[in-house]
C-alpha positions as CSV (number, residue, x, y, z in Angstrom):
1,M,99.7,89.8,132.7
2,S,102.5,91.7,131.0
3,E,102.4,92.6,127.1
4,S,105.7,91.7,126.4
5,T,106.6,87.8,125.9
6,P,110.1,86.5,127.3
7,D,111.4,85.8,123.8
8,K,110.7,89.3,122.4
9,K,113.0,92.2,123.6
10,P,111.7,95.7,123.7
11,P,112.7,97.9,120.7
12,A,114.4,100.4,122.9
13,T,115.2,100.8,126.6
14,S,115.8,103.7,128.9
15,T,119.5,103.1,128.3
16,G,119.2,103.9,124.6
17,R,119.8,100.4,123.3
18,L,118.1,99.8,120.1
19,S,117.5,96.4,118.4
20,S,118.8,95.9,115.0
21,E,115.2,95.8,113.7
22,G,114.2,98.9,115.6
23,C,117.2,100.6,114.2
24,R,116.2,99.6,110.6
25,A,112.7,100.9,111.1
26,L,114.1,104.4,112.5
27,E,116.6,104.5,109.5
28,M,113.7,104.0,107.2
29,L,111.5,106.8,108.9
30,A,114.5,109.2,109.1
31,T,114.8,109.1,105.2
32,S,111.3,109.1,104.4
33,G,110.6,112.8,104.5
34,P,108.8,115.2,106.8
35,S,105.6,113.4,106.8
36,G,107.1,110.0,107.6
37,A,105.6,106.8,106.3
38,T,102.4,104.9,106.8
39,E,102.2,102.2,109.3
40,A,100.9,99.7,106.4
41,T,104.1,100.6,104.4
42,L,106.3,99.8,107.3
43,M,104.5,96.6,108.0
44,A,104.9,95.7,104.3
45,H,108.6,96.0,104.8
46,G,108.6,93.4,107.4
47,F,108.2,95.5,110.7
48,P,105.7,94.0,113.2
49,A,103.1,96.1,114.6
50,G,104.3,95.6,118.1
51,L,107.7,97.0,117.2
52,L,106.2,100.1,115.9
53,A,103.8,100.5,118.9
54,G,107.1,100.0,121.0
55,L,108.9,102.8,119.2
56,A,105.9,105.1,119.6
57,R,105.5,104.2,123.2
58,N,109.3,104.9,123.9
59,G,108.9,108.4,122.3
60,L,111.1,107.5,119.2
61,V,108.4,107.7,116.6
62,A,105.4,110.2,116.6
63,E,101.9,108.9,115.3
64,S,99.3,110.8,113.4
65,I,96.0,109.9,111.8
66,G,95.4,111.0,108.2
67,T,92.8,110.5,105.6
68,V,93.4,109.3,102.1
69,R,91.2,108.6,99.1
70,A,91.5,105.1,97.4
71,G,89.1,105.3,94.5
72,A,85.7,106.2,95.8
73,R,86.6,105.5,99.4
74,M,88.1,107.5,102.1
75,L,90.4,105.6,104.4
76,Q,92.1,106.6,107.7
77,V,95.8,105.7,107.9
78,R,98.3,106.2,110.5
79,H,101.5,108.1,109.8
80,L,104.7,107.4,111.6
81,S,107.6,109.9,111.9
82,I,110.7,109.8,113.8
83,T,111.1,112.3,116.6
84,N,114.1,114.3,117.5
85,T,114.7,111.5,120.6
86,G,114.5,108.9,117.9
87,R,117.2,110.6,115.7
88,L,119.4,110.9,118.8
89,V,118.9,107.1,119.8
90,L,119.4,106.1,116.1
91,A,122.7,108.2,115.9
92,V,124.0,106.4,119.1
93,A,123.1,103.0,117.8
94,Q,124.9,103.8,114.6
95,R,128.0,104.9,116.4
96,R,128.0,101.8,118.5
97,R,127.7,99.6,115.4
98,R,130.6,101.3,113.7
99,F,133.0,101.0,116.7
100,R,132.0,97.2,117.0
101,T,133.0,96.3,113.4
């Protein structure tokens, strides 16, 4: 059975189309600095895990696992950062949006 549901569109396709939510996630990652943002931070901003996984699956976002200290505990966190491909797709989506308005 397919992972995607009929009512959910993938965040990006091979044609470079990006959903508005995917575009917003890439914009946030593009301005978050070289280390990107944690998956938890992005999810706190309302991005679903499926959207973030789709961006990574399509090569628009790179994932890495890091360790942070929270009090006496060490936690593993997933960092997401925008790739060069993600920057290119974002630039195309922003240009399309400018021409439509």
